[in-house]
VOPAGU-2260 file (C-alpha; in pm, 1 decimal, decimal comma):
REM VOPAGU-2260
SITE   aa  ch    i         X         Y         Z
SITE  MET   A    0   -1171,9    1509,2    -730,9
SITE  SER   A    1    -956,8    1390,0   -1011,2
SITE  GLU   A    2    -859,5    1079,3   -1199,9
SITE  ASN   A    3    -523,3    1031,8   -1356,6
SITE  GLU   A    4    -313,0     815,5   -1573,5
SITE  CYS   A    5      49,9     848,9   -1466,8
SITE  LYS   A    6     323,4     838,1   -1728,1
SITE  GLU   A    7     617,7     992,8   -1544,6
SITE  THR   A    8     867,5     729,9   -1430,6
SITE  MET   A    9    1205,5     694,9   -1266,8
SITE  ASP   A   10    1556,4     621,8   -1375,9
SITE  VAL   A   11    1636,9     285,0   -1224,1
SITE  ILE   A   12    1964,2     162,2   -1080,6
SITE  GLY   A   13    2041,1    -195,1    -997,4
SITE  ASP   A   14    1811,7    -455,6   -1158,5
SITE  GLU   A   15    1802,5    -574,8   -1517,2
SITE  ASN   A   16    1430,1    -651,1   -1488,8
SITE  MET   A   17    1340,7    -290,9   -1409,3
SITE  GLU   A   18    1187,7     -73,0   -1676,2
SITE  THR   A   19    1178,8     302,1   -1728,9
SITE  ASP   A   20     956,8     532,7   -1930,1
SITE  SER   A   21    1039,3     895,0   -1993,2
SITE  ASP   A   22     694,4    1007,2   -2114,7
SITE  ASN   A   23     554,6    1302,8   -1922,6
SITE  ALA   A   24     220,4    1291,6   -1744,7
SITE  ASP   A   25     -62,3    1440,9   -1945,2
SITE  ASP   A   26    -293,9    1714,5   -1822,1
SITE  GLU   A   27    -608,1    1565,9   -1653,3
SITE  SER   A   28    -986,9    1534,0   -1696,7
SITE  ILE   A   29   -1196,7    1428,5   -1996,6
SITE  GLU   A   30   -1118,6    1626,3   -2307,3
SITE  ASN   A   31   -1332,3    1637,1   -2620,6
SITE  GLU   A   32   -1363,3    1870,9   -2914,6
SITE  SER   A   33   -1674,9    2083,3   -2959,3
SITE  GLU   A   34   -1828,3    2170,9   -3295,1
SITE  ASN   A   35   -1642,9    2502,2   -3312,9
SITE  GLY   A   36   -1308,4    2325,0   -3263,4
SITE  GLU   A   37   -1251,5    2430,6   -2902,9
SITE  THR   A   38   -1138,4    2172,2   -2650,8
SITE  LYS   A   39   -1363,4    2138,8   -2347,3
SITE  SER   A   40   -1293,9    1940,7   -2033,1
SITE  LYS   A   41   -1503,8    1799,0   -1751,5
SITE  VAL   A   42   -1453,2    1594,2   -1438,9
SITE  TYR   A   43   -1451,6    1220,2   -1502,3
SITE  LEU   A   44   -1625,6     981,7   -1261,0
SITE  PRO   A   45   -1510,9     617,7   -1261,5
SITE  GLY   A   46   -1756,2     388,5   -1434,0
SITE  ASP   A   47   -1876,9     647,5   -1684,9
SITE  PRO   A   48   -1831,7     525,4   -2043,7
SITE  LEU   A   49   -1610,5     743,8   -2258,3
SITE  LYS   A   50   -1775,7     891,6   -2563,5
SITE  LYS   A   51   -1622,2     900,1   -2909,0
SITE  ASN   A   52   -1320,4    1135,5   -2925,3
SITE  GLU   A   53   -1302,1    1157,1   -2544,3
SITE  GLU   A   54    -983,5    1073,4   -2360,4
SITE  LEU   A   55    -863,4    1081,3   -1999,8
SITE  VAL   A   56    -585,8    1321,5   -1908,6
SITE  VAL   A   57    -426,8    1420,5   -1578,2
SITE  ASP   A   58    -510,8    1743,8   -1400,4
SITE  LYS   A   59    -169,5    1817,2   -1251,2
SITE  SER   A   60    -310,9    2105,9   -1050,1
SITE  ALA   A   61    -484,0    1844,3    -830,5
SITE  TYR   A   62    -149,0    1698,8    -719,8
SITE  ARG   A   63     145,7    1818,7    -517,2
SITE  MET   A   64     356,7    1524,5    -637,1
SITE  LEU   A   65     301,2    1253,0    -897,7
SITE  HIS   A   66     542,4     980,5   -1008,7
SITE  GLN   A   67     534,4     626,0   -1142,9
SITE  ALA   A   68     784,8     338,3   -1123,4
SITE  GLN   A   69     804,4       2,6   -1299,3
SITE  THR   A   70     960,8    -313,5   -1155,8
SITE  GLY   A   71     939,0    -563,7   -1442,4
SITE  ALA   A   72     760,7    -851,7   -1272,6
SITE  PRO   A   73     460,6    -718,1   -1077,9
SITE  CYS   A   74     504,2    -648,7    -706,4
SITE  LEU   A   75     160,4    -697,7    -554,1
SITE  SER   A   76     270,3    -636,8    -195,1
SITE  PHE   A   77     511,2    -382,9     -45,9
SITE  ASP   A   78     583,8    -187,6     269,9
SITE  VAL   A   79     747,9     141,5     365,0
SITE  ILE   A   80    1084,8     114,1     540,6
SITE  GLN   A   81    1140,1     358,0     825,7
SITE  ASP   A   82    1440,0     583,2     756,3
SITE  SER   A   83    1659,1     833,2     939,2
SITE  TYR   A   84    1574,9    1138,1     725,8
SITE  GLY   A   85    1330,8    1268,8     986,6
SITE  ASN   A   86     956,4    1303,9    1022,7
SITE  SER   A   87     710,8    1553,7     871,2
SITE  ARG   A   88     911,0    1589,7     549,9
SITE  GLU   A   89     726,4    1815,9     309,3
SITE  THR   A   90    1013,5    1983,2     123,5
SITE  TYR   A   91    1077,3    1847,8    -226,2
SITE  PRO   A   92    1256,9    1656,7    -359,9
SITE  LEU   A   93    1180,7    1361,3    -131,1
SITE  SER   A   94    1362,8    1034,0     -72,3
SITE  MET   A   95    1215,3     710,8      64,7
SITE  TYR   A   96    1286,4     340,4     108,7
SITE  LEU   A   97    1045,5      61,2      14,9
SITE  LEU   A   98    1038,4    -317,1      37,4
SITE  ALA   A   99     846,2    -513,8    -226,4
SITE  GLY   A  100     807,8    -873,5    -338,6
SITE  THR   A  101     763,4    -998,4    -694,4
SITE  GLN   A  102     501,0   -1236,1    -828,8
SITE  ALA   A  103     669,4   -1354,9   -1145,9
SITE  SER   A  104     567,0   -1660,3   -1347,7
SITE  SER   A  105     693,1   -1997,4   -1227,7
SITE  ALA   A  106     962,4   -1994,4   -1494,8
SITE  LEU   A  107    1125,0   -1686,4   -1342,3
SITE  VAL   A  108    1307,1   -1632,2   -1014,5
SITE  ASN   A  109    1116,7   -1421,5    -765,2
SITE  SER   A  110    1280,1   -1158,1    -548,9
SITE  LEU   A  111    1246,6    -928,3    -255,2
SITE  LEU   A  112    1329,0    -578,8    -376,8
SITE  VAL   A  113    1481,7    -330,4    -132,4
SITE  MET   A  114    1439,3       6,1    -303,2
SITE  LYS   A  115    1555,5     360,8    -252,7
SITE  MET   A  116    1355,8     623,3    -440,7
SITE  SER   A  117    1515,6     965,3    -444,4
SITE  ASN   A  118    1488,3    1303,3    -614,5
SITE  LEU   A  119    1107,4    1286,1    -607,5
SITE  SER   A  120    1017,6    1636,1    -715,5
SITE  GLY   A  121     689,1    1816,3    -661,5
SITE  ILE   A  122     453,5    1926,3    -937,2
SITE  GLU   A  123     558,6    2291,3    -900,8
SITE  ASP   A  124     924,9    2193,6    -937,3
SITE  ASP   A  125     847,3    2009,4   -1260,4
SITE  SER   A  126     645,0    2296,3   -1404,8
SITE  ASP   A  127     916,7    2547,2   -1320,2
SITE  ASP   A  128    1171,2    2337,4   -1507,7
SITE  SER   A  129     952,0    2293,7   -1814,4
SITE  ASP   A  130     885,7    2667,6   -1839,2
SITE  ASP   A  131    1255,5    2752,8   -1842,6
SITE  ASP   A  132    1359,5    2723,8   -2206,1
SITE  ASP   A  133    1715,0    2823,0   -2120,5
SITE  SER   A  134    1775,1    2536,6   -1877,6
SITE  SER   A  135    2039,1    2293,7   -1997,7
SITE  SER   A  136    1988,9    1918,4   -2027,4
SITE  GLU   A  137    2240,9    1876,2   -1746,7
SITE  GLU   A  138    2031,8    2098,8   -1522,5
SITE  ASP   A  139    1713,6    1908,6   -1617,8
SITE  ASP   A  140    1885,1    1580,6   -1531,7
SITE  LYS   A  141    1922,6    1694,4   -1171,5
SITE  HIS   A  142    1544,1    1672,5   -1136,7
SITE  VAL   A  143    1504,9    1318,8   -1274,9
SITE  PRO   A  144    1371,6    1075,9   -1008,9
SITE  ILE   A  145    1597,9     779,4    -936,2
SITE  MET   A  146    1524,3     433,1    -802,4
SITE  LYS   A  147    1806,5     209,8    -678,8
SITE  VAL   A  148    1732,7    -155,4    -608,3
SITE  VAL   A  149    1898,3    -440,7    -422,4
SITE  SER   A  150    1727,5    -770,2    -500,2
SITE  ILE   A  151    1719,4   -1081,1    -280,1
SITE  LYS   A  152    1633,0   -1416,6    -437,5
SITE  HIS   A  153    1308,8   -1551,5    -296,6
SITE  GLN   A  154    1177,6   -1906,0    -322,6
SITE  GLY   A  155     828,7   -1882,1    -470,7
SITE  CYS   A  156     606,5   -1583,5    -539,9
SITE  VAL   A  157     589,6   -1327,5    -260,2
SITE  ASN   A  158     229,0   -1322,6    -140,5
SITE  ARG   A  159     284,5   -1044,2     111,1
SITE  VAL   A  160     569,9    -854,7     277,4
SITE  ARG   A  161     584,3    -648,0     594,7
SITE  CYS   A  162     887,9    -480,5     752,3
SITE  LYS   A  163     963,7    -344,6    1097,6
SITE  LYS   A  164    1256,9    -168,9    1260,1
SITE  VAL   A  165    1346,8    -350,0    1582,4
SITE  GLY   A  166    1625,0    -168,4    1764,9
SITE  ASN   A  167    1890,0     -96,3    1501,8
SITE  THR   A  168    1777,4    -380,2    1274,8
SITE  THR   A  169    1527,1    -358,6     989,5
SITE  LEU   A  170    1341,6    -690,6     973,7
SITE  ALA   A  171    1116,4    -814,1     695,2
SITE  ALA   A  172     860,6   -1094,8     693,9
SITE  SER   A  173     766,6   -1251,8     359,8
SITE  TRP   A  174     485,9   -1497,1     286,8
SITE  SER   A  175     582,2   -1741,3      11,0
SITE  GLU   A  176     337,3   -1924,4    -213,1
SITE  LEU   A  177     528,2   -2238,3    -105,7
SITE  GLY   A  178     367,6   -2212,8     239,3
SITE  ARG   A  179     667,5   -2066,6     424,4
SITE  VAL   A  180     705,3   -1745,0     616,9
SITE  ASN   A  181    1060,6   -1605,9     612,5
SITE  ILE   A  182    1229,6   -1342,6     830,0
SITE  TRP   A  183    1506,5   -1132,1     674,1
SITE  ASN   A  184    1761,0    -884,4     810,5
SITE  LEU   A  185    1771,8    -593,7     562,1
SITE  ASN   A  186    2054,2    -391,8     719,4
SITE  GLU   A  187    2313,9    -497,3     462,1
SITE  GLN   A  188    2086,5    -421,6     165,4
SITE  LEU   A  189    2000,2     -77,3     302,5
SITE  LYS   A  190    2367,5      -3,4     358,5
SITE  ARG   A  191    2444,7     -94,7      -1,9
SITE  LEU   A  192    2174,1     137,7    -127,4
SITE  ASP   A  193    2335,7     427,3      59,2
SITE  ASP   A  194    2697,5     334,1     -15,5
SITE  ASP   A  195    2673,8     266,5    -388,6
SITE  VAL   A  196    2797,2     558,8    -597,7
SITE  LEU   A  197    2583,3     651,4    -896,9
SITE  PRO   A  198    2758,4     598,8   -1229,6
SITE  ALA   A  199    2801,2     898,5   -1455,7
SITE  PRO   A  200    2702,6    1038,2   -1691,0
SITE  ASN   A  201    2422,0     792,2   -1785,2
SITE  ARG   A  202    2268,7     663,2   -1463,3
SITE  LYS   A  203    2052,8     407,8   -1644,3
SITE  LYS   A  204    2357,1     200,8   -1737,8
SITE  ALA   A  205    2436,7      59,1   -1396,8
SITE  SER   A  206    2535,4    -298,6   -1332,9
SITE  LYS   A  207    2276,7    -520,0   -1170,2
SITE  VAL   A  208    2300,5    -530,1    -790,6
SITE  ASP   A  209    2216,4    -873,4    -646,8
SITE  SER   A  210    2219,4   -1004,6    -295,1
SITE  GLU   A  211    2274,4   -1366,0    -193,6
SITE  ALA   A  212    2117,4   -1308,2     145,8
SITE  LYS   A  213    1936,9   -1591,8     319,2
SITE  PRO   A  214    1645,5   -1567,4     563,0
SITE  ILE   A  215    1751,3   -1559,2     926,8
SITE  PHE   A  216    1446,8   -1765,6    1023,9
SITE  THR   A  217    1183,5   -1969,9     837,6
SITE  PHE   A  218     857,5   -2116,4     966,0
SITE  LYS   A  219     718,4   -2413,3     771,9
SITE  GLY   A  220     438,7   -2504,0    1013,5
SITE  HIS   A  221     149,1   -2351,0     821,0
SITE  LEU   A  222     -72,0   -2609,8     649,8
SITE  SER   A  223     -98,9   -2404,3     331,6
SITE  GLU   A  224      16,8   -2079,1     178,9
SITE  GLY   A  225    -123,8   -1754,9     310,3
SITE  PHE   A  226    -137,9   -1377,1     275,3
SITE  ALA   A  227    -192,0   -1239,8     626,3
SITE  VAL   A  228     108,5   -1119,2     826,4
SITE  ASP   A  229     170,3    -824,4    1059,6
SITE  TRP   A  230     437,9    -701,2    1301,2
SITE  CYS   A  231     326,3    -578,0    1642,6
SITE  ASP   A  232     388,0    -204,8    1698,2
SITE  THR   A  233     389,0    -220,4    2077,7
SITE  ASP   A  234     598,0    -532,6    2145,6
SITE  ALA   A  235     924,0    -549,7    1950,4
SITE  GLY   A  236     969,1    -854,6    1729,9
SITE  ILE   A  237     621,8   -1006,6    1782,5
SITE  LEU   A  238     464,7   -1129,8    1458,7
SITE  ALA   A  239     136,4   -1290,5    1354,5
SITE  SER   A  240      80,9   -1492,0    1035,5
SITE  GLY   A  241    -237,4   -1643,6     894,3
SITE  ASP   A  242    -293,6   -1895,7     614,9
SITE  CYS   A  243    -557,5   -2005,7     366,1
SITE  LYS   A  244    -670,6   -2288,8     594,0
SITE  GLY   A  245    -783,2   -2042,1     860,1
SITE  ASN   A  246    -492,4   -2085,5    1101,9
SITE  ILE   A  247    -318,8   -1795,2    1278,8
SITE  HIS   A  248      19,4   -1844,6    1448,8
SITE  ILE   A  249     184,0   -1603,4    1694,4
SITE  TRP   A  250     562,7   -1556,5    1680,9
SITE  ARG   A  251     772,1   -1442,2    1976,9
SITE  PRO   A  252    1140,5   -1346,5    1943,5
SITE  SER   A  253    1409,0   -1531,3    2136,8
SITE  GLU   A  254    1781,3   -1600,3    2117,3
SITE  SER   A  255    1963,8   -1927,9    2077,0
SITE  ALA   A  256    2341,3   -1926,3    2129,6
SITE  GLY   A  257    2340,3   -1551,5    2069,3
SITE  VAL   A  258    2151,3   -1585,9    1738,7
SITE  GLN   A  259    1817,4   -1412,3    1682,0
SITE  THR   A  260    1535,9   -1663,3    1637,1
SITE  TRP   A  261    1161,3   -1691,5    1700,1
SITE  HIS   A  262     938,3   -1928,0    1891,4
SITE  VAL   A  263     620,3   -1992,9    1694,3
SITE  ASP   A  264     325,5   -2129,2    1889,3
SITE  GLN   A  265     226,0   -2450,9    1714,4
SITE  ARG   A  266    -128,9   -2417,9    1850,4
SITE  PRO   A  267    -310,8   -2201,1    1594,4
SITE  TYR   A  268    -598,8   -1964,2    1652,8
SITE  ASN   A  269    -840,7   -2129,1    1412,4
SITE  ALA   A  270   -1188,7   -1985,2    1466,1
SITE  HIS   A  271   -1190,5   -1884,3    1096,9
SITE  ALA   A  272   -1111,7   -2239,6     978,6
SITE  PRO   A  273   -1152,7   -2377,7     721,8
SITE  HIS   A  274   -1182,7   -2036,3     555,4
SITE  SER   A  275    -878,9   -1831,4     456,5
SITE  VAL   A  276    -745,5   -1559,3     686,5
SITE  GLU   A  277    -703,1   -1263,9     451,5
SITE  ASP   A  278    -551,2    -994,5     674,1
SITE  LEU   A  279    -415,8    -937,9    1026,5
SITE  GLN   A  280    -370,9    -613,7    1223,7
SITE  TRP   A  281    -221,8    -571,3    1569,7
SITE  SER   A  282    -380,1    -308,1    1791,5
SITE  PRO   A  283    -180,7      17,8    1786,0
SITE  ASN   A  284    -189,8      46,4    2167,0
SITE  GLU   A  285    -266,8    -300,0    2312,7
SITE  LYS   A  286      18,8    -544,2    2264,6
SITE  TYR   A  287    -193,6    -853,9    2323,8
SITE  VAL   A  288    -483,2    -760,3    2094,4
SITE  LEU   A  289    -501,5    -875,2    1732,3
SITE  ALA   A  290    -768,1    -829,5    1462,6
SITE  SER   A  291    -828,0   -1066,7    1171,4
SITE  CYS   A  292   -1061,1   -1086,7     872,0
SITE  SER   A  293   -1154,3   -1379,8     655,2
SITE  VAL   A  294   -1326,9   -1531,8     355,4
SITE  ASP   A  295   -1595,0   -1639,1     605,5
SITE  LYS   A  296   -1717,9   -1272,9     593,4
SITE  SER   A  297   -1620,7   -1210,1     955,9
SITE  ILE   A  298   -1386,0    -984,6    1151,6
SITE  ARG   A  299   -1253,0   -1118,1    1482,2
SITE  ILE   A  300   -1066,7    -961,9    1775,0
SITE  TRP   A  301    -823,0   -1184,3    1967,7
SITE  ASP   A  302    -653,1   -1171,7    2309,2
SITE  THR   A  303    -322,2   -1347,0    2247,4
SITE  ARG   A  304    -263,9   -1403,8    2620,8
SITE  ALA   A  305    -543,9   -1662,3    2619,2
SITE  SER   A  306    -530,8   -2017,7    2489,3
SITE  PRO   A  307    -631,8   -2058,3    2122,2
SITE  GLN   A  308    -966,9   -2212,2    2221,5
SITE  SER   A  309   -1074,6   -1903,5    2419,7
SITE  ALA   A  310    -870,9   -1624,1    2260,6
SITE  CYS   A  311   -1144,1   -1484,6    2033,5
SITE  MET   A  312   -1302,4   -1197,6    2230,1
SITE  LEU   A  313   -1529,0   -1027,0    1975,0
SITE  THR   A  314   -1675,1   -1127,0    1640,1
SITE  ALA   A  315   -1866,8    -949,1    1365,4
SITE  SER   A  316   -1988,3   -1261,9    1187,8
SITE  GLU   A  317   -2146,4   -1084,7     888,9
SITE  ALA   A  318   -1912,5    -790,3     854,8
SITE  HIS   A  319   -1954,8    -793,5     475,0
SITE  THR   A  320   -2180,2    -976,7     232,7
SITE  ALA   A  321   -1875,8   -1144,2      75,0
SITE  ASP   A  322   -1509,7   -1214,6     158,7
SITE  VAL   A  323   -1349,7    -956,4     390,0
SITE  ASN   A  324   -1016,1    -886,4     220,2
SITE  VAL   A  325    -847,7    -615,7     426,3
SITE  ILE   A  326    -866,5    -430,8     757,7
SITE  SER   A  327    -682,5    -134,6     907,7
SITE  TRP   A  328    -671,9     -20,4    1270,1
SITE  ASN   A  329    -692,5     352,9    1332,1
SITE  PRO   A  330    -358,9     451,8    1494,9
SITE  LYS   A  331    -501,7     767,1    1655,1
SITE  GLU   A  332    -858,6     670,7    1748,8
SITE  THR   A  333    -796,7     305,6    1828,7
SITE  ARG   A  334   -1160,8     213,6    1878,6
SITE  PHE   A  335   -1211,6     234,7    1500,8
SITE  LEU   A  336   -1138,7     -21,1    1227,8
SITE  VAL   A  337   -1192,7      11,7     854,3
SITE  SER   A  338   -1256,3    -295,0     637,8
SITE  GLY   A  339   -1288,4    -368,0     266,5
SITE  GLY   A  340   -1448,5    -667,4      97,0
SITE  ASP   A  341   -1528,0    -847,8    -224,0
SITE  ASP   A  342   -1868,4    -678,7    -213,1
SITE  GLY   A  343   -1697,5    -349,1    -302,0
SITE  ALA   A  344   -1794,3    -197,8      31,1
SITE  VAL   A  345   -1572,7      -1,6     268,8
SITE  ARG   A  346   -1701,4     -13,6     627,1
SITE  ILE   A  347   -1609,0     171,1     945,3
SITE  TRP   A  348   -1642,5     -15,8    1277,5
SITE  ASP   A  349   -1657,7     113,2    1634,8
SITE  LEU   A  350   -1512,0    -157,1    1859,5
SITE  ARG   A  351   -1722,1     -33,0    2151,1
SITE  GLN   A  352   -2024,5    -170,7    1964,9
SITE  PHE   A  353   -1840,6    -456,2    1797,5
SITE  GLY   A  354   -2004,4    -796,9    1819,2
SITE  THR   A  355   -2313,6    -676,7    2008,8
SITE  THR   A  356   -2651,8    -799,2    1894,0
SITE  GLY   A  357   -2786,6    -593,2    1607,6
SITE  ALA   A  358   -2484,1    -362,6    1595,0
SITE  GLY   A  359   -2338,0    -289,1    1255,2
SITE  PRO   A  360   -2080,6     -59,6    1098,9
SITE  VAL   A  361   -2100,1     308,6    1182,4
SITE  ALA   A  362   -2055,2     391,8     813,5
SITE  THR   A  363   -2061,3     207,9     479,4
SITE  PHE   A  364   -1932,1     346,7     149,2
SITE  LYS   A  365   -2000,0     185,2    -187,6
SITE  GLN   A  366   -1787,3     402,4    -415,0
SITE  HIS   A  367   -1585,0     103,0    -539,3
SITE  THR   A  368   -1745,5    -102,4    -815,4
SITE  ALA   A  369   -1526,0    -411,9    -769,1
SITE  PRO   A  370   -1356,3    -592,2    -475,8
SITE  VAL   A  371   -1172,7    -365,7    -232,1
SITE  THR   A  372    -815,7    -494,4    -202,9
SITE  THR   A  373    -650,5    -238,3      24,4
SITE  VAL   A  374    -743,1       9,9     299,3
SITE  GLU   A  375    -529,6     213,4     537,8
SITE  TRP   A  376    -586,4     491,8     788,8
SITE  HIS   A  377    -372,8     802,4     763,8
SITE  PRO   A  378     -90,9     774,8    1022,9
SITE  ASN   A  379    -156,9    1120,6    1172,0
SITE  GLU   A  380    -508,7    1228,5    1073,2
SITE  ALA   A  381    -765,6    1030,2    1273,2
SITE  THR   A  382   -1053,3    1085,3    1028,4
SITE  VAL   A  383    -866,4    1027,3     700,0
SITE  PHE   A  384    -812,3     694,3     523,5
SITE  ALA   A  385    -755,0     560,8     171,8
SITE  SER   A  386    -898,9     261,6     -12,3
SITE  GLY   A  387    -820,5      89,4    -340,5
SITE  GLY   A  388    -951,4    -198,2    -544,5
SITE  ALA   A  389    -990,7    -405,0    -857,2
SITE  ASP   A  390   -1190,0    -121,4   -1017,1
SITE  ASP   A  391    -858,2      64,0   -1063,9
SITE  GLN   A  392    -960,4     334,5    -815,5
SITE  ILE   A  393    -780,0     476,8    -515,3
SITE  ALA   A  394   -1012,2     686,9    -302,2
SITE  GLN   A  395    -918,9     929,9     -25,0
SITE  TRP   A  396   -1178,9     980,8     248,0
SITE  ASP   A  397   -1232,5    1217,1     540,4
SITE  LEU   A  398   -1500,8    1112,9     790,0
SITE  SER   A  399   -1509,5    1461,3     945,4
SITE  VAL   A  400   -1669,9    1610,6     633,7
SITE  GLU   A  401   -2047,7    1650,8     649,9
SITE  ALA   A  402   -2295,5    1718,8     373,8
SITE  ASP   A  403   -2368,2    2085,7     306,9
SITE  GLN   A  404   -2745,6    2100,0     275,4
SITE  THR   A  405   -2730,4    2452,0     130,1
SITE  GLU   A  406   -2494,7    2362,8    -153,0
SITE  ASN   A  407   -2657,5    2294,4    -490,3
SITE  SER   A  408   -2448,2    2111,3    -746,1
SITE  GLU   A  409   -2524,4    2170,9   -1111,3
SITE  ASP   A  410   -2392,4    1821,0   -1187,8
SITE  GLU   A  411   -2636,1    1554,7   -1067,4
SITE  GLU   A  412   -2371,5    1282,8   -1074,5
SITE  LEU   A  413   -2133,5    1483,6    -856,9
SITE  ALA   A  414   -2416,5    1556,0    -615,6
SITE  LYS   A  415   -2463,9    1179,8    -559,6
SITE  LEU   A  416   -2108,5    1131,8    -430,0
SITE  PRO   A  417   -2066,3    1102,9     -52,9
SITE  PRO   A  418   -1927,7    1426,3      95,2
SITE  GLN   A  419   -1657,8    1224,6     276,8
SITE  LEU   A  420   -1501,5    1129,6     -59,0
SITE  LEU   A  421   -1212,8    1375,1    -105,0
SITE  PHE   A  422   -1034,7    1247,5    -413,1
SITE  ILE   A  423   -1030,6     969,4    -674,7
SITE  HIS   A  424    -694,6     870,8    -819,1
SITE  GLN   A  425    -672,2     638,2   -1120,0
SITE  GLY   A  426    -424,4     524,7   -1382,8
SITE  GLN   A  427    -318,6     186,7   -1242,3
SITE  THR   A  428    -455,1    -151,6   -1344,6
SITE  ASP   A  429    -593,6    -372,1   -1065,0
SITE  VAL   A  430    -474,3    -189,2    -752,4
SITE  LYS   A  431    -346,4    -435,7    -490,0
SITE  GLU   A  432    -195,3    -242,0    -200,6
SITE  LEU   A  433    -140,7     113,1     -78,1
SITE  HIS   A  434      43,7     269,1     215,9
SITE  TRP   A  435      73,1     622,0     349,6
SITE  HIS   A  436     433,5     719,3     408,4
SITE  PRO   A  437     449,3     778,2     786,4
SITE  GLN   A  438     733,9    1031,1     758,4
SITE  CYS   A  439     614,0    1225,5     450,7
SITE  PRO   A  440     272,6    1377,4     530,3
SITE  GLY   A  441       0,0    1308,9     275,8
SITE  THR   A  442     221,5    1094,5      51,9
SITE  LEU   A  443      63,6     773,6     -78,5
SITE  ILE   A  444     241,1     483,6    -247,4
SITE  SER   A  445      34,6     223,2    -431,9
SITE  THR   A  446     114,1     -90,2    -627,4
SITE  ALA   A  447     -81,1    -268,3    -898,7
SITE  HIS   A  448     -25,5    -504,4   -1189,4
SITE  SER   A  449      84,3    -198,1   -1388,1
SITE  GLY   A  450     348,9     -78,9   -1138,5
SITE  PHE   A  451     388,2     175,4    -858,7
SITE  ASN   A  452     244,0     524,2    -814,2
SITE  ILE   A  453     393,7     771,3    -566,1
SITE  PHE   A  454     178,4    1079,3    -520,3
SITE  ARG   A  455      33,6    1344,0    -296,8
SITE  THR   A  456    -293,8    1516,1    -373,1
SITE  ILE   A  457    -402,1    1868,5    -279,9
SITE  SER   A  458    -677,5    1715,9     -64,1
SITE  VAL   A  459    -457,6    1561,5     208,6
């Protein structure tokens, strides 16, 4: 396990509010100086107070890739955009596309940011460059990560964004603090990211790239703002959105005079009301099945073919001891859900036992010391998931790992950790959201008040 504070950032093209930092990531662990002047290091566990003269540094040997990016105003929600570069990409440098939404102060204009991150080198590539004293600055510049951005003006802070490729069109749904849910066509912005030629020789001095795009559809029928929104994986164009009043609306695509539009059922699923719906997840293999979680501490499973009054099929009414913030549906073993709550707990649920009298989670982990704000199953590994929270931790887990009764740890604190905990990543302030990249195995992207991290550990 390792904890890190990332300093390595990207050159940024295309937005005057973006920031860059050229500091290199430090080596990792806790370092302090012994009486004889030698520097000793040890593994740091989150929550341990640092002693005098101790500092946290990054153990780069625990990572295959590690980068950081800044976006000026914080982006507290983002999503990975599917690209045409192919699947199972493990050769560095990597490229990827992201969609994010800003949460700037009311005095500033908020934006959707369509981003292309490229030239993301691996740790070994970076170390090879640094060891070569004869390499020229021009050669070094070839290994500098780059982020290009096309921004779209957005009315109000972006509470949450989700994107989906439907046919040849990349669609995005954005929840606004003004109580509206907007649908956007991102094809033009993605084309501009690929078509724009990088200026030379100083790539940081690029003109700002703005887009005057408008949403192709807007729903104003929610009674308040919200955070929950999800595209259906098994039925193209279907969307669900939930608000802070406890109402969930189902969207179905249609066409009017040849123009793409959506029919939104005005009858909400409101079993959570009046408590806020915090997250929504469509089943990976059942196009009519939807999961929701709420401030009312419950997780519910819905059949969207039924009327709103009878659509709730299963309920775990006390799923957590506080607000349930996030859920994720296992894409490989679809009977499993993972949830995270304000109680700091991460819980695994087997839907075969869900809602039955006396049945509870099949596993509970209390590694986080503050509210859990994000969880997600690995897209290809059925037993692996990641979680993050307000305690500034991102944890990687593997449920297939069992305790080794014969192993004796000399460190009592390490011995107390659950064997399923593979890795602890730190360095961000107030982690809000993370996603595995579905086309780059093991790669995690996370966002927080302090910016983005893009990394892959040696554990996954």
